[in-house]
N, C-alpha and C positions, 0 to 999 in steps of 0.2 A: 287291706283286707277285701277280698273279692267277696261280692254279695251284699256287703254291708252297705246300708244306704241310711242316713240320720235323715230324718224328716223332722225340720223345725232346726232353731240355732238356740243352742245351751251354751253357749261360750261365755256367757256370764257366770259360769260353774265353773269355769276353769282354775285347777288350783297354781299357784306360784311357777310352774313349769311349763303352763298353758296347757295342761292334759284336764279333761271331766272324767275323771274318777269316782266312783262311792267314797263317803266319807264314814269312817266308823268312830264311834264313841264308846269304849271299851268299860266294861263295868268298874267300877269305883274310881273314872277318872270323868265324871258328868262334871259339868261345873255347877258351883250353887250359887250363882247369880239370877236365879230367878226369883218371880214373884213370890213372896210366903205368906203366910197365914200363922198365926200362934196354934200351934198341935197339929198343924198340918205341913209335911214336907214335901215341897215340888221338886224333882230332879228331874233337869233336863238331858232327854237323848239324842233330839234334833231340834235346832232353833237356831234363829239368829243371831244368837251371841256367840256360838261355835262352830257355826257349819255356814255354806252358801245358802242353806233355806232362806225363802226370801216372804213365803205365805204357808208357813206352818209351825206350829209347837208339837213336839210329842215327847210323852214323858211319865213317869209315875210319881203319883201322890200318893202317900202314908199318912194316914189318920190315926193320932194314939186311941188306945181304950177310951170307950165313951165320949171323943171328941165331939166338939159340936160347932160349926163355923161360927163367925156373926154374918148378917145377912150380906149377901155382895150380889155381883154380877159380873160378866168378863165384858163388857163394851161390846165392841162389833163382833167378837170372835163367833164364832160356831163353835161347837164343844162338843166331841162325843168321848164317853167314858167306858169303861169295861172293867167289871168286878175281878181282881186276880183272887185276893181271898178277903173272907170276910162278912160282914152284914152291913149294908148302908141302908140310909135313908136321906131322901131330900124334899125339904118342904119348899113349898112353891105358892103362888097365888094370893090375893087381898089378904092381907094380915097372916101371910105365912098359913093359913088353914089346912091346906091341902097337902097330903104329902105320898109319894111312893117310897115302899123298901125294894131293895138288892138284894142277891144272894151272887155267891161265886159264881162266874159265867152269864152274868148278865150285861144289858148293854144300855146305854141310856144317850140320846141327844138333848143338850140344854140349849135353846135357841138364844142369839143374841140379845143383850139389854136384859134378860129374866130374870130379877132379883131370885134366889132363894137363899136356902141353908143345908149343907154338907152335914150330913152325921153319922157316927160309927154306931149303931145300934148296941153294938158287943160292948158290955162294960169291962173285958177282961183281957180281950184281946186285940191287935191292930188291924185296920185295914188298910187296903192296898186295892188303888186302881191304876187301870193305863190311861193316860187323858191324851185327848188331842184337839189343837185347837188352831183354826186359821182365822185371822193371818197370824196372831202372838200372842204368848201368855199375857192376857190383861186380865188381872185383880181389880174389881172397883168396892172398895167395903164400904159399907153402908151402917146407919145408926144398927147397935145390936138390941135386942129385946132379951126379956127374962125367959128363963126358962118354963117356970109357968105359964108361959103366953103359948107355947107351942104345945098344939095338941097331941097327946099322949106320948109325949119324951120322957116326962118322970115315971110315968108308970109302966114302963117299955121293960120285958121279961132280961 
């Protein structure tokens, strides 16, 4: 290839034929062996489980209508989220008294080790996020708390 200069060594990503090429995960062929929580389904598009990626987890998270996660954090992972469809809420802070609401097209960054609760505000329709974590899809579940201890949860429209 005339004029093509590779800066850096990416040979660790070579396939079984010694070639460094993109890895494609086709819709419907995503592996199901990623960390899950009841009511939330995480589908991995790019991860160490099925690509040469070593510092990235990228996938979709589906929440059932009215879903509320248990308190959890993502360990050392930095997490980015984007709402594809639906309405979301994330509780955080001391005793989870603070929250932000999200709509389709909103982005969020969740810092490492930050306890939070993810919710689908809609009682009838699912919520779908695109989520990216680095270095991996870490989910550390914490002790749950009753719905009535979450400000404005039971009275949401």
